[in-house]
C-alpha positions in Angstrom: 58.4 -121.3 -89.1 61.3 -120.7 -91.5 59.8 -122.8 -94.3 61.8 -126.0 -93.5 58.8 -128.1 -92.4 55.5 -128.7 -94.2 53.8 -130.3 -91.2 54.0 -130.1 -87.4 52.6 -133.3 -85.8 51.5 -133.0 -82.2 48.4 -133.5 -80.0 45.6 -131.0 -80.0 46.6 -129.3 -76.7 50.3 -128.7 -77.7 49.2 -127.7 -81.2 46.8 -125.1 -79.8 49.5 -123.8 -77.4 52.0 -123.4 -80.3 49.4 -121.8 -82.5 48.2 -119.3 -79.9 51.7 -118.4 -78.9 52.7 -117.8 -82.5 49.7 -115.6 -83.1 50.4 -113.6 -79.9 54.0 -113.1 -81.0 52.9 -111.9 -84.5 50.4 -109.5 -83.0 52.9 -108.2 -80.5 55.4 -107.4 -83.3 52.7 -105.7 -85.3 51.7 -103.5 -82.3 55.4 -102.7 -81.5 56.0 -101.7 -85.2 52.9 -99.5 -85.2 53.9 -97.7 -82.0 57.5 -97.1 -83.2 56.8 -96.1 -86.8 54.8 -93.0 -85.9 57.5 -91.5 -83.7 59.2 -89.4 -86.5 59.1 -88.5 -90.1 62.1 -90.6 -91.2 60.4 -93.7 -89.8 57.1 -92.9 -91.5 59.0 -92.5 -94.8 60.7 -95.9 -94.2 57.4 -97.5 -93.4 55.9 -96.1 -96.6 58.8 -97.6 -98.7 58.4 -101.0 -96.8 54.6 -101.1 -96.9 54.5 -103.8 -99.7 56.9 -106.0 -97.7 54.8 -105.5 -94.6 51.6 -106.4 -96.4 53.2 -109.6 -97.8 54.3 -110.6 -94.3 50.9 -109.9 -92.9 49.2 -112.0 -95.6 51.6 -114.8 -94.9 50.9 -114.8 -91.2 47.2 -114.0 -91.3 45.2 -117.0 -90.0 42.2 -115.8 -92.1 44.2 -116.4 -95.3 44.5 -120.1 -94.5 41.0 -120.5 -93.0 42.0 -123.3 -90.7 43.9 -126.4 -90.1 42.9 -130.0 -91.1 42.0 -132.4 -88.3 43.5 -135.6 -89.6 42.6 -139.2 -88.7 39.0 -138.9 -89.5 37.1 -140.7 -92.3 36.2 -137.4 -93.9 37.4 -133.8 -94.2 37.4 -131.5 -91.1 38.9 -128.0 -91.0 39.3 -126.4 -87.6 39.0 -122.6 -87.8 39.9 -120.0 -85.3 37.3 -119.1 -82.7 37.3 -115.5 -83.9 37.2 -116.3 -87.6 35.9 -113.6 -89.9 33.8 -114.1 -93.0 37.0 -114.2 -95.1 38.5 -116.9 -92.8 35.4 -119.1 -93.1 35.4 -118.6 -96.9 39.0 -119.8 -97.0 38.3 -122.7 -94.6 35.6 -123.9 -97.1 38.1 -123.4 -99.9 40.7 -125.5 -98.1 38.1 -128.2 -97.3 37.2 -128.3 -101.0 40.8 -128.6 -102.0 41.3 -131.5 -99.6 38.2 -133.3 -100.9 39.2 -132.8 -104.6 42.8 -134.0 -104.0 41.5 -137.1 -102.0 43.9 -136.4 -99.1 42.5 -139.1 -96.9 43.1 -141.8 -99.4 46.7 -140.6 -99.9 47.3 -140.5 -96.2 45.9 -144.0 -95.7 48.1 -145.3 -98.5 51.3 -143.6 -97.3 50.7 -144.9 -93.7 50.0 -148.4 -94.9 53.2 -148.4 -97.1 55.3 -147.1 -94.2 54.1 -149.3 -91.4 57.4 -151.1 -91.2 59.0 -147.8 -90.0 56.5 -147.7 -87.2 57.0 -151.3 -86.3 60.8 -150.8 -86.0 61.9 -153.0 -88.9 
């Protein structure tokens, strides 16, 4: 979550738990900020000055910005979107699927796995 990993590998259940927990934490922080900002004029002024940073953070954490996550291991492209996906999220899921198809992700994954099988076999 701090930008040190590009990929988290896990099964579908654990991945869903991690994803839902992360989303819930982000929403809770958003709600707490909204509740506390409106308490006095100084906080409102601070919020006004910090608004660009808050917008950038929201965009970085917004699931609709990413559209969905790839389901790997298939002979094709599959993007799994959130159950409550908006029009924007679906549009971005289609964009992500298109990028995956154009960059031939499956072929690259198959090639990398084949080249690194000795690591899996314990050599």
